[in-house]
C-alpha positions as CSV (number, residue, x, y, z in Angstrom):
1,X,-35.1,8.7,-30.7
2,X,-33.7,5.6,-29.3
3,X,-34.2,5.3,-25.5
4,X,-31.0,4.1,-23.9
5,X,-31.1,2.2,-20.6
6,X,-29.7,4.1,-17.7
7,X,-26.3,3.3,-16.3
8,X,-25.0,1.4,-14.4
9,X,-26.5,-1.8,-16.0
10,X,-27.8,-4.2,-13.4
11,X,-28.0,-8.0,-13.7
12,X,-29.3,-10.5,-11.1
13,X,-27.5,-13.8,-10.6
14,X,-28.2,-16.9,-8.6
15,X,-25.1,-18.2,-6.7
16,X,-24.6,-21.3,-4.6
17,X,-21.9,-19.8,-2.3
18,X,-20.3,-16.4,-1.7
19,X,-16.8,-17.5,-2.7
20,X,-17.9,-18.9,-6.1
21,X,-17.3,-15.6,-8.0
22,X,-13.8,-15.4,-6.7
23,X,-12.9,-18.7,-8.3
24,X,-14.5,-17.6,-11.6
25,X,-12.6,-14.3,-11.7
26,X,-9.3,-15.4,-10.1
27,X,-7.5,-15.6,-13.5
28,X,-8.2,-11.9,-14.3
29,X,-6.1,-8.9,-13.3
30,X,-6.4,-7.8,-9.7
31,X,-9.4,-9.8,-8.5
32,X,-10.9,-9.0,-5.1
33,X,-13.4,-10.4,-2.7
34,X,-14.6,-8.4,0.4
35,X,-16.1,-11.3,2.3
36,X,-18.5,-11.2,5.2
37,X,-18.5,-14.6,6.6
38,X,-19.3,-14.5,10.3
39,X,-23.0,-15.5,10.2
40,X,-25.5,-15.3,7.4
41,X,-28.0,-12.5,8.0
42,X,-26.1,-10.9,10.7
43,X,-26.0,-7.1,10.9
44,X,-22.5,-6.9,9.5
45,X,-22.4,-10.0,7.4
46,X,-25.1,-9.6,4.8
47,X,-23.0,-8.6,1.7
48,X,-19.9,-9.9,0.1
49,X,-18.5,-7.9,-2.7
50,X,-16.3,-9.0,-5.7
51,X,-14.8,-7.9,-8.9
52,X,-11.7,-7.9,-11.2
53,X,-10.0,-6.2,-14.1
54,X,-10.0,-2.6,-12.9
55,X,-9.6,0.3,-15.4
56,X,-7.0,2.1,-13.2
57,X,-4.7,1.2,-10.4
58,X,-2.8,3.5,-8.0
59,X,0.2,2.0,-6.2
60,X,2.5,4.1,-4.0
61,X,3.5,7.3,-5.8
62,X,1.7,10.6,-4.9
63,X,-1.2,9.6,-2.8
64,X,-2.8,13.1,-3.2
65,X,-2.8,12.8,-6.9
66,X,-4.3,9.3,-6.7
67,X,-7.1,10.6,-4.4
68,X,-7.8,13.5,-6.8
69,X,-8.0,11.0,-9.7
70,X,-10.7,9.0,-7.8
71,X,-12.6,12.2,-7.0
72,X,-12.6,13.3,-10.7
73,X,-13.8,9.9,-11.8
74,X,-16.5,9.9,-9.1
75,X,-17.9,13.1,-10.5
76,X,-18.6,11.3,-13.8
77,X,-20.1,8.2,-12.3
78,X,-23.7,7.4,-13.3
79,X,-26.6,7.2,-10.8
80,X,-29.4,4.7,-11.0
81,X,-32.5,4.1,-8.8
82,X,-32.3,0.4,-9.6
83,X,-29.1,0.2,-7.7
84,X,-30.7,1.7,-4.6
85,X,-33.6,-0.8,-4.8
86,X,-31.2,-3.7,-4.6
87,X,-29.9,-2.5,-1.2
88,X,-26.3,-3.2,-2.3
89,X,-23.9,-0.9,-0.5
90,X,-21.2,-0.8,-3.2
91,X,-21.6,-1.0,-7.0
92,X,-18.4,0.5,-8.2
93,X,-15.4,2.6,-7.1
94,X,-12.1,2.0,-5.4
95,X,-11.0,-1.2,-3.7
96,X,-7.7,-1.6,-2.0
97,X,-5.6,-1.2,1.1
98,X,-3.7,1.4,3.1
99,X,-0.8,-0.2,4.9
100,X,0.1,0.8,8.5
101,X,3.1,2.6,7.1
102,X,0.8,4.8,5.1
103,X,0.7,6.7,8.4
104,X,4.2,8.0,7.6
105,X,2.6,10.1,4.9
106,X,0.3,11.7,7.5
107,X,2.6,12.1,10.6
108,X,6.4,12.5,11.1
109,X,7.6,9.3,12.7
110,X,11.1,7.8,13.4
111,X,12.5,5.1,11.1
112,X,14.1,2.2,12.9
113,X,12.2,-1.0,12.0
114,X,13.5,-2.9,9.0
115,X,11.4,-2.6,5.8
116,X,12.4,-6.0,4.4
117,X,9.2,-6.7,2.5
118,X,9.5,-3.6,0.2
119,X,5.8,-3.6,-0.6
120,X,3.7,-0.5,-1.3
121,X,2.1,1.5,1.5
122,X,-1.1,1.9,-0.5
123,X,-2.8,0.3,-3.5
124,X,-6.3,1.0,-4.7
125,X,-7.9,0.2,-8.0
126,X,-10.9,1.6,-9.8
127,X,-13.5,-1.0,-10.8
128,X,-16.3,-0.4,-13.4
129,X,-17.8,-3.9,-12.9
130,X,-18.6,-5.0,-9.4
131,X,-20.7,-7.8,-8.0
132,X,-22.4,-8.3,-4.6
133,X,-23.6,-11.5,-3.0
134,X,-26.5,-11.3,-0.5
135,X,-26.1,-13.8,2.3
136,X,-29.7,-13.5,3.3
137,X,-31.2,-14.5,-0.1
138,X,-28.2,-16.3,-1.8
139,X,-28.7,-13.9,-4.7
140,X,-26.0,-12.0,-6.4
141,X,-26.0,-8.7,-8.3
142,X,-23.7,-7.5,-11.1
143,X,-23.2,-3.8,-11.9
144,X,-21.5,-2.4,-15.0
145,X,-21.0,1.4,-15.1
146,X,-19.2,1.9,-18.5
147,X,-16.5,4.0,-16.8
148,X,-14.1,5.5,-17.6
149,X,-16.1,6.4,-20.7
150,X,-19.1,8.7,-21.0
151,X,-22.1,9.0,-23.2
152,X,-22.8,6.3,-25.9
153,X,-19.3,4.9,-25.5
154,X,-20.0,4.2,-21.8
155,X,-23.2,2.3,-22.6
156,X,-21.4,0.2,-25.2
157,X,-18.6,-0.6,-22.8
158,X,-21.0,-1.3,-19.9
159,X,-23.0,-3.8,-22.1
160,X,-19.9,-5.6,-23.3
161,X,-18.3,-5.8,-19.9
162,X,-21.5,-7.0,-18.3
163,X,-21.8,-9.8,-20.8
164,X,-18.2,-10.7,-20.4
165,X,-18.4,-11.0,-16.6
166,X,-21.8,-12.6,-16.6
167,X,-20.5,-15.4,-18.9
168,X,-17.6,-16.0,-16.6
169,X,-19.7,-16.1,-13.5
170,X,-22.3,-18.4,-15.0
171,X,-19.7,-20.9,-16.2
172,X,-18.5,-23.7,-13.9
173,X,-16.1,-22.4,-11.3
174,X,-12.4,-23.1,-11.9
175,X,-10.5,-25.5,-9.6
176,X,-7.9,-24.2,-7.2
177,X,-4.8,-25.7,-5.7
178,X,-5.7,-28.7,-3.5
179,X,-5.2,-28.5,0.3
180,X,-2.2,-30.1,1.9
181,X,-2.2,-33.5,3.5
182,X,-1.4,-32.3,7.1
183,X,2.3,-33.3,6.8
184,X,4.9,-31.2,8.6
185,X,5.0,-27.7,7.2
186,X,8.1,-25.5,6.7
187,X,9.9,-24.0,9.7
188,X,8.3,-20.7,10.7
189,X,10.4,-17.7,11.4
190,X,9.3,-15.2,14.0
191,X,10.4,-11.6,14.6
192,X,10.6,-12.2,18.3
193,X,11.6,-15.1,20.5
194,X,9.1,-15.7,23.3
195,X,11.5,-14.1,25.8
196,X,12.2,-11.2,23.4
197,X,8.5,-10.5,23.1
198,X,8.0,-10.5,26.9
199,X,11.0,-8.2,27.3
200,X,9.3,-5.8,24.8
201,X,6.1,-6.0,26.9
202,X,8.2,-4.9,29.9
203,X,9.7,-2.1,27.9
204,X,6.2,-0.8,27.0
205,X,5.3,-1.0,30.7
206,X,8.4,1.0,31.6
207,X,7.3,3.7,29.2
208,X,3.9,3.7,30.9
209,X,5.5,4.0,34.3
210,X,7.5,7.0,33.1
211,X,4.3,8.7,31.9
212,X,5.2,8.5,28.1
213,X,1.9,6.7,27.3
214,X,-1.1,4.8,28.7
215,X,-0.9,1.8,26.4
216,X,0.6,0.5,23.1
217,X,-0.3,-2.3,20.8
218,X,2.8,-4.5,20.5
219,X,3.0,-7.1,17.6
220,X,5.1,-9.9,16.4
221,X,5.5,-11.3,12.8
222,X,5.7,-14.8,11.5
223,X,7.2,-15.8,8.1
224,X,6.4,-19.1,6.4
225,X,8.8,-19.8,3.6
226,X,6.9,-21.1,0.6
227,X,8.0,-20.7,-3.0
228,X,4.4,-21.1,-4.3
229,X,2.7,-18.9,-1.7
230,X,1.3,-16.5,-4.3
231,X,-0.1,-19.1,-6.6
232,X,-1.6,-20.9,-3.6
233,X,-3.1,-17.7,-2.2
234,X,-6.7,-18.5,-3.2
235,X,-6.5,-21.9,-1.6
236,X,-5.0,-20.4,1.5
237,X,-7.8,-17.8,1.7
238,X,-10.6,-20.3,1.3
239,X,-9.0,-22.3,4.1
240,X,-8.9,-19.1,6.2
241,X,-12.6,-18.4,5.6
242,X,-13.4,-21.9,6.7
243,X,-11.3,-21.9,9.9
244,X,-11.7,-18.2,10.9
245,X,-14.9,-16.7,9.5
246,X,-15.1,-13.0,10.1
247,X,-17.3,-10.1,9.1
248,X,-14.6,-8.0,7.4
249,X,-12.6,-10.5,5.4
250,X,-10.8,-9.8,2.2
251,X,-8.9,-11.3,-0.7
252,X,-6.9,-9.0,-3.0
253,X,-4.6,-10.3,-5.7
254,X,-1.9,-8.1,-7.3
255,X,1.0,-9.0,-9.6
256,X,3.6,-9.5,-6.8
257,X,1.5,-10.2,-3.7
258,X,-1.9,-11.2,-2.4
259,X,-3.8,-10.1,0.7
260,X,-5.7,-12.6,2.8
261,X,-7.7,-11.1,5.7
262,X,-10.2,-12.5,8.3
263,X,-10.6,-9.4,10.2
264,X,-13.2,-9.1,13.0
265,X,-12.8,-5.3,13.3
266,X,-14.4,-2.5,11.4
267,X,-12.2,0.6,11.2
268,X,-14.5,3.1,9.5
269,X,-17.9,2.9,7.8
270,X,-19.3,6.0,6.1
271,X,-23.0,6.0,4.8
272,X,-24.0,9.4,3.6
273,X,-22.6,11.5,6.5
274,X,-23.1,8.9,9.2
275,X,-19.7,7.5,10.5
276,X,-19.2,4.4,12.6
277,X,-16.1,2.8,14.0
278,X,-16.0,-0.4,16.1
279,X,-12.7,-0.7,18.1
280,X,-11.7,-4.0,19.6
281,X,-9.8,-4.2,22.9
282,X,-10.0,-7.2,25.3
283,X,-9.4,-10.8,24.3
284,X,-9.8,-14.3,25.7
285,X,-9.4,-17.6,23.9
286,X,-12.4,-19.9,23.3
287,X,-12.9,-22.7,25.7
288,X,-12.6,-26.4,24.9
289,X,-16.1,-27.1,26.4
290,X,-19.3,-24.9,26.5
291,X,-18.8,-24.5,30.3
292,X,-15.1,-23.4,29.9
293,X,-16.0,-21.2,27.0
294,X,-18.7,-19.4,29.0
295,X,-16.3,-19.0,31.9
296,X,-13.7,-17.3,29.7
297,X,-16.3,-15.0,28.2
298,X,-17.5,-14.0,31.7
299,X,-13.9,-13.5,32.8
300,X,-13.4,-11.1,29.9
301,X,-16.6,-9.2,30.6
302,X,-15.6,-8.8,34.3
303,X,-12.0,-7.8,33.6
304,X,-11.3,-4.3,34.9
305,X,-8.0,-4.3,33.0
306,X,-9.6,-5.2,29.6
307,X,-12.5,-2.8,30.0
308,X,-10.2,0.1,31.0
309,X,-8.0,-0.7,27.9
310,X,-11.1,-0.6,25.7
311,X,-12.4,2.7,27.2
312,X,-9.0,4.3,26.6
313,X,-9.1,3.5,22.9
314,X,-12.7,4.6,22.6
315,X,-11.4,8.0,23.8
316,X,-8.7,8.0,21.1
317,X,-11.3,7.2,18.4
318,X,-13.7,9.9,19.7
319,X,-10.9,12.4,19.5
320,X,-10.0,11.3,15.9
321,X,-13.6,11.5,14.7
322,X,-13.9,14.9,16.4
323,X,-11.4,16.2,13.9
324,X,-13.7,15.7,10.9
325,X,-17.2,15.3,12.4
326,X,-19.7,18.0,13.3
327,X,-19.3,19.3,16.8
328,X,-21.5,17.5,19.3
329,X,-22.3,14.5,17.0
330,X,-19.6,12.1,18.2
331,X,-21.2,9.5,20.6
332,X,-20.3,6.1,22.1
333,X,-23.4,4.0,21.3
334,X,-22.1,0.7,22.7
335,X,-19.3,0.1,25.2
336,X,-17.4,-3.2,25.8
337,X,-19.9,-5.5,24.3
338,X,-18.9,-9.2,24.0
339,X,-18.5,-10.6,20.5
340,X,-17.3,-14.2,20.0
341,X,-15.4,-15.5,17.0
342,X,-13.9,-18.9,16.1
343,X,-10.8,-18.7,18.2
344,X,-11.3,-15.8,20.6
345,X,-13.8,-13.6,22.5
346,X,-13.5,-9.9,22.2
347,X,-14.8,-6.7,23.8
348,X,-16.1,-4.3,21.1
349,X,-17.3,-0.8,21.4
350,X,-19.1,1.4,18.8
351,X,-18.5,5.1,18.3
352,X,-20.5,7.2,15.8
353,X,-20.5,10.7,14.4
354,X,-21.8,12.9,11.5
355,X,-19.2,13.8,9.0
356,X,-18.9,17.6,8.4
357,X,-20.4,18.9,5.2
358,X,-17.0,19.9,3.7
359,X,-15.3,16.5,4.4
360,X,-15.3,13.3,2.5
361,X,-14.2,9.7,3.0
362,X,-10.5,10.4,2.4
363,X,-10.6,13.2,5.0
364,X,-12.1,10.8,7.4
365,X,-9.5,8.1,6.7
366,X,-6.6,10.5,7.2
367,X,-8.1,11.9,10.4
368,X,-8.3,8.5,12.0
369,X,-5.4,6.6,10.4
370,X,-4.0,4.3,11.6
371,X,-6.6,3.0,14.0
372,X,-6.3,3.8,17.7
373,X,-7.0,0.2,18.7
374,X,-3.8,-1.0,17.0
375,X,-1.5,1.8,18.0
376,X,-2.2,3.0,21.5
377,X,-2.8,6.1,23.6
378,X,-1.6,8.8,23.0
379,X,-1.5,7.5,19.4
380,X,1.6,9.3,18.0
381,X,3.8,8.6,21.1
382,X,2.7,5.0,21.0
383,X,3.7,4.7,17.4
384,X,7.1,6.2,18.2
385,X,7.7,3.6,21.0
386,X,6.5,0.7,18.8
387,X,8.9,1.8,16.1
388,X,11.8,1.3,18.5
389,X,10.6,-2.0,19.9
390,X,9.3,-3.9,16.8
391,X,12.2,-5.1,14.7
392,X,10.4,-5.2,11.3
393,X,7.8,-2.9,9.6
394,X,4.2,-4.0,9.9
395,X,3.4,-3.2,6.3
396,X,-0.3,-4.0,5.7
397,X,-0.9,-5.5,9.2
398,X,-3.0,-3.0,11.2
399,X,-3.6,-0.8,8.2
400,X,-7.0,-0.8,6.5
401,X,-8.6,-2.8,3.7
402,X,-11.9,-1.9,2.0
403,X,-13.9,0.1,-0.5
404,X,-14.9,3.6,-1.4
405,X,-17.9,4.0,-3.7
406,X,-18.6,6.5,-6.4
407,X,-21.4,7.9,-4.2
408,X,-18.9,8.7,-1.4
409,X,-19.8,5.9,1.0
410,X,-16.9,3.7,2.3
411,X,-16.2,0.8,4.5
412,X,-12.7,-0.2,5.8
413,X,-11.6,-2.9,8.2
414,X,-8.6,-2.9,10.5
415,X,-6.2,-5.3,8.9
416,X,-5.7,-7.8,11.7
417,X,-5.9,-11.6,11.3
418,X,-4.4,-10.7,8.0
419,X,-1.6,-12.3,5.9
420,X,0.4,-11.3,2.8
421,X,1.5,-13.9,0.3
422,X,4.5,-13.1,-2.0
423,X,6.4,-15.2,-4.5
424,X,8.4,-17.0,-1.8
425,X,6.7,-16.6,1.5
426,X,3.6,-16.1,3.6
427,X,3.7,-13.3,6.2
428,X,1.3,-12.6,9.1
429,X,1.3,-10.9,12.5
430,X,-0.5,-10.8,15.8
431,X,-0.2,-8.8,19.0
432,X,-2.1,-7.0,21.7
433,X,-2.5,-3.9,23.8
434,X,0.0,-3.5,26.6
435,X,-1.1,-1.6,29.7
436,X,0.5,-1.0,33.2
437,X,-1.3,-4.2,34.4
438,X,-0.1,-6.4,31.6
439,X,1.5,-9.7,32.4
440,X,4.2,-10.4,29.8
441,X,3.6,-14.2,29.6
442,X,-0.2,-13.7,29.3
443,X,0.3,-11.1,26.5
444,X,2.6,-13.4,24.6
445,X,0.0,-16.2,24.9
446,X,-2.8,-13.8,23.7
447,X,-0.8,-13.1,20.5
448,X,-0.7,-16.8,19.9
449,X,-4.5,-17.1,20.5
450,X,-5.1,-14.4,17.9
451,X,-2.9,-16.1,15.4
452,X,-4.4,-19.5,15.9
453,X,-7.0,-19.2,13.2
454,X,-4.4,-18.4,10.6
455,X,-2.1,-21.2,11.9
456,X,-4.9,-23.7,11.5
457,X,-6.0,-22.5,8.1
458,X,-2.5,-22.3,6.6
459,X,-1.5,-25.7,8.1
460,X,-4.3,-27.3,6.1
461,X,-2.7,-26.1,2.9
462,X,1.0,-26.0,3.7
463,X,1.4,-28.7,6.3
464,X,1.4,-28.4,10.1
465,X,2.9,-25.1,11.3
466,X,4.2,-24.2,14.7
467,X,4.3,-20.6,15.9
468,X,6.7,-21.2,18.8
469,X,10.2,-22.7,18.9
470,X,8.9,-25.8,20.7
471,X,5.8,-27.8,19.8
472,X,2.7,-25.7,20.2
473,X,0.3,-26.8,22.9
474,X,-3.1,-25.8,21.6
475,X,-3.3,-22.0,22.1
476,X,-6.8,-20.8,21.6
477,X,-8.3,-24.3,21.7
């Protein structure tokens, strides 16, 4: 009797940098990189995940049928103790996104904002070969499951696919499109004028005064016309990683668009039955000097308005988790902690719970989607108000990007600091939570601070971009 190696097959690689695999796999169908780039060895920045050439892809259509297809495949997925010994959190499963407008499948909402992008409200693909880069050791792992086959056919497929990907990853990385020369970039189009955005802030405040809601997260969108945006998407993403490193970054490439994310915010993490969400509310720009930077950070920590805003959203998330977690297990383990990123300081809280035995990751996603930090309180009423005020659909922005493993674990970000590249343009958004105490001009400036990392990154590739009608004066410097 021939002893067959257990599946999935596991192979160790040495890599010089986390983004190297993405260059090697970029020519394949539907490559992805879930990149943790905030600080090597940090608690949420140890692993970057990559892959390409999925064996199935679900795009729009019946989301319940797509979910059931994943569940059926997961039941046939192999298990292997060698995977557990690597410590890698994800070795195969679904990778993709759930756009903000996926929420329309879960709640009845008005339809006023213009859907001009006409992109799907969800895409996820099933990957049989997945890699993971360890930022602590600079070592990478490659896993090949043999799915969707079973038995001897699965082993043959796993061996062939492992060899194919291994050879690609060990070969010299391919070149990508060069960065721009800092010439003037194309004229940027915005969904709001500055005055229009500030009027919308006042409109939210009017709803708050009338008792309709406590806060709402108002956003604006920028479009950069660029006929080669899709083919330049990898260069744009590498520039984004350089200028705005973040713990929950992502690059996803599809036939008609690509996703480029430098998100600082975790939406939902599921490990076994342990659930964690880390809502962000409260922002200040980074200072130009260490002294100014420390003063801005202290101002944020001392801000009654920002802390109240954060606490309100923590209550929304506690309520959402309570729909699918065991009674009495939902806890706030950290409240309004300061976290600093390249362009901004944020206040971040942590809420945890224990998922009920009869629930899975999709139940968790649906109970909490879209995230409370990017909608408002109460959530559904805030979404209704925003639908009236924001002239265009958000699409992916403020949705979720991430993975769901064959073992049931999952990790999704909140898709902020996120852009979409299509065949003729680059699209990105920014915004902020509006409360009764909001100053319209300050809220407008905060949206520019949050978009500054994307502006800097994309200017390097496309030429200097301005996010305001007049020359921009260093927001977020």
